[in-house]
C-alpha positions, 0 to 999 in steps of 0.5 A: 900429149893426151888425145881424143883417140886415147880417151876413146880407147879408155872409154871403150872399156865401159861405154858403147860405141855410139856413146863414144862417138857422141863424146868425140863429136862434142870434142870436135865441136869444142875444138872448133869453138875454142879455135885460136884460144890458148891457155896461159901455159901456151897450150891450145885451150881445148886441152883443158876440156879434154883433160877434164873429160879424162878425169871423169873417165877415171870415175866411169862417168856417163857419156853426157857428163863427158860431153858436158866436160868437153863443152863446159867453157863454150858458153862462157868463152865463145859466141855459142849460146845455150840454145845452139848447144841444145840443138846440137847435143840435146837438152840434158847436155846443154843444162849441164854445161849451163850449170857449170858455166859462170855468170858472165852477163853480170858485172860485180864490184866485189870478187867475193860477191861474184864467186858467191853468185856463181856458186849459188847458180851452180847449186840451182843447177845441181838440184836439177842434175847432181852431175853438174857438181861432179863435172865442176869438181873435175874442172877445178881439179885440172885447173889446180893441176895447171896453176903454175902459169898464174901470178902468186896472189891469184894462185893463193886466192884460187887455192883458198876457194878450192880448199874452203868450198870444192875440196869440202864438197868433194868430201861431202859427196864421198869423192875421196880421190879428188878431195885429197888431190885438191887439198894437197894442190891447194896446200902447195899453192898457199904454203909452197915452202912448207909443202916442199919441206914436208914432201921431202921429209915424207920421202925420206921417212918412207925409205926408213919405214919400208922394212917395218911396213913390209913386216906388219903387212906380211904378218897381217896377210899371213894371219888372214891366210891362216884363218882362210879369209879372203882379204888384201892388205895394202899400205896407206899413206897420209897426204901432205895437208893431213900431215900438216894439219896434225902437226899444227893442231895437235902440236906434234913433231913430224916424226911422231905423226909418221910413227903411225902405220896405216893399212887398208884390208879389202875383202869380199863381203860385210861378214868377212869385214867383221871376221877380219876385225877379230883376227886383227884384234887377236894379232895386235892389241887394240887401243881402247876407244879407237874403234869406229863402225861406219858399216853399221852407221855410214857417214853422210857421204855414204862412206862405210868401213871399220876403223881400228887402232892397234898397238904394234910389236914395238909399241908403234900405233897401227891404224887399220881400215877394213872394207869391201870392194864396193865400199872401197869404190864408194870411198874413192868415187863417192856419188860418182860410183852411182854412174860407175855401176849404172855404166854396166846397167846394174845398180848397187845399194851403196851407190844408190844410197849415196846418190839419194843422200847427195840429192837430200843434201842438195835439197837442204842447200836449196832450203838454205838458199831460200832463207839466206839474205844474200849470196854471201850469207848463203855461201857462208852457211855452205862453208859451215855445213861442210865440216866433216866430223859427225855425231849420230843421235836417235829420234824416239822412234829409233831413226838415226840422225847425223849432226856435226860435232858440237851440235846442240838440241836446236840443231837437232830440232831443225834437222828433223824439220824446220817447223819443229825447230821454230816451235821448239820449247824444250827437250828430253835427252835420254828421257831427262829434260835438258837445256836447248843449248846442250851439246849432243853426243853420239848415241843419245836419244832426243825428244823435242817438245813443241808448242804452236805459238812458240817462236825462235829466240835471237839467243839461239844464234849464239850456240847453234852450229848447223847452217840449216838451223842458223839460216832458218832462225834468221829467216824466222826472226826476219819474218817476225820482225817484219810482222811486228813492224807492220803491227807497230806501224799501223798503231803509230799511223792511226795515232798520227791520223787521230787528230784528223778524226780518221784512221787507216781503215776509214780512208777511201781506197782510191785516196790510199792508192794515190798517196802510195804513188806519191810516197813511192811504196808498192803496198800498205804492208811495206809502208806500215813496215817502214813506219814500224822500223822508223824508216819513215815519218808517221806525221808525213805519211798521215798528212799525205793520206789526209791530203789525198783523201780531201784533195787539198792542203787545208788540214794542219799537221799536229805538232809534237807529241802533246795533245794526242792519244798515247800509244799503249805498251805492254812490254811484249811487243816483240823485236820492234819495241825496245827498252832503252838501256841508258835509263831502264824504264819500268812500268809506272815510270812516265815514258816516251817513245823515240822512233829509231831508224831500222830499230823501231820504237825505243822506250825511254823514261820521260826525263832521260837526257838522251830523249831531251837532247834529241832535236827531232820531236816528230819522231817522239811519241807519247806512251803509257803502260798497259794495266796487264803487264806481266814482264820483268824489266832490268833496273840499275841501282847504286848502293853506298854501304859499309864494307863487311864480310858476307855482304853479297850473300846478304843482298842476294838473299834479300833480293830473292826473298822479294821475288826479284832476280840479280842479273849483275852485281859488282863491288867497288871499294871507296875507302877502307870503310865504305863500298859501292855496290852496283846492282842490276835487277829484274823487277815487275815495275816501280812498286816492286822496285820500291819494295826492294829498295825499302828492304835494302834500306833496312840493312845496317850502315846503308848510307845511300841508294840511287837508281841509275839513269844515263 
């Protein structure tokens, strides 16, 4: 059984005696705090924090991280408070422990909400000290190693969470050794039979491949030695989940996956990496398009290496990775390499760069957190942001920007800055104008064109891929809706106050405050927003305000929508004024507005059955069209016409000549002679529509044209 003395011996290799003593003191404190507690396996509970500290020792983490590992469950599972820990071990250790601890004070109805809230709390702690996530990853790794004592359903739930969140975070921070083990342990918990079969097949295949591996390794090493290059060739094995994913996604049999031989060449410096690449390509022919230079352009997690694929002597593919010893340490330990070098009181540019990138990533998480509506939305953004495939594009100044595979122009704009994304109107890719929905490719140069008054479009959410863009767009649209709801609410309330010969601006401030108290609202803005969104009745609010101003109930509320001044609409009110799809109102049509809860004002034609049938006249408003409308509106027509060749082209040409657009067209054959054409157009108003209908009537054999409603 592993003991604290065993750990102390290991720590002696890189920590001074006084820091080792502090780690031992934290262990004895945890041992006393967890006295009497046991794990499900029956072992004393303190074996878990000791094992977590041992995982961190493998990465040469600092003594404070090791102390936090020893104490990470003390706040959650014992009566010890954060304040007591701070008094005993100092503020940094107490903050680390608190960051790793779960939320225990709040009871959640939904397990998913609880997990999301826990992760959100951990992100806040990470922003103060990035070591929180490293301790948490080590904690999760030991929990995954000891899943055996849990129920199968609980095993699967924990494994899925590990695969979706923690394994991806380990990959994002470049801690490859932990990522691989978390993935394989999760795979074995979710699909135990599949994992066992692949494990047995791998063991069998490795036995058959041993001689071929030795032969290739020997020829690679011999070529390096002959050219006087200092490099060590080692075989590289695929892990279980990687094999399973390739079999599933690429629909390849196991034998075909295992036919690929993987090797890693470790050397001393960057120049040697490129010289070794030349030697390798001279020995075996490279596969075109399979070379990647992650030394010149590192991955987001700081990973650096040269990747190439070769044709082997018997036509078998050989995958080779070439990197320096420092790059190898970074590939295995990622951000933890920052402390590996710090332990010797030295710094290394790769480790420092990885640490800076990790902090930038956490900063991005915090920005997403501020914009997210709730913890579940936030954790969904995080999941979307943790996919590893990346592309690299350039700004006009030559700066490299990293984006996930499938990212669009809008994703790029928000990656540069949130304000640039919000004000984006156009883009040039390699100096040519391109749509904002264009999927980007590595090597492209992008220039974003902005305008001060521009706003995000709801349609952007259908094609953006990055979590930051999605979160920022939703936040901006929500703010936009709130602003427009306040403006509409003000107009509707003033309309309701007009019969009382007053307006919101003319009412006494003390009377307004009294009314706010009665209506249970905190501010004028929140009241107007709820009116604009249709969540409150304007006539009720108007009556309360008037009664509060006069101190009595002598004023009668005006009934219905008649006799009061109409609200003017221009078609560009924004998200809280919607035009009904049932009747497609056009400028020039008599219209009324219906205040729909949560949606705002919905504009209908006056004769629309959906309005006539409504039994809530207090939610209806008289509307009239502005004289300065310059918007296009959809309208649906049904045309009964004799069938003939080229009919669709003829209709399209006629509509285009009339300065209108066809949004949708469909033809139904009524019989051998007649057809019904269903046409949806974008027009300026009734006059424009009348002009188009007149042109269609002039076509031969048109028997009937009907404007559709309901």
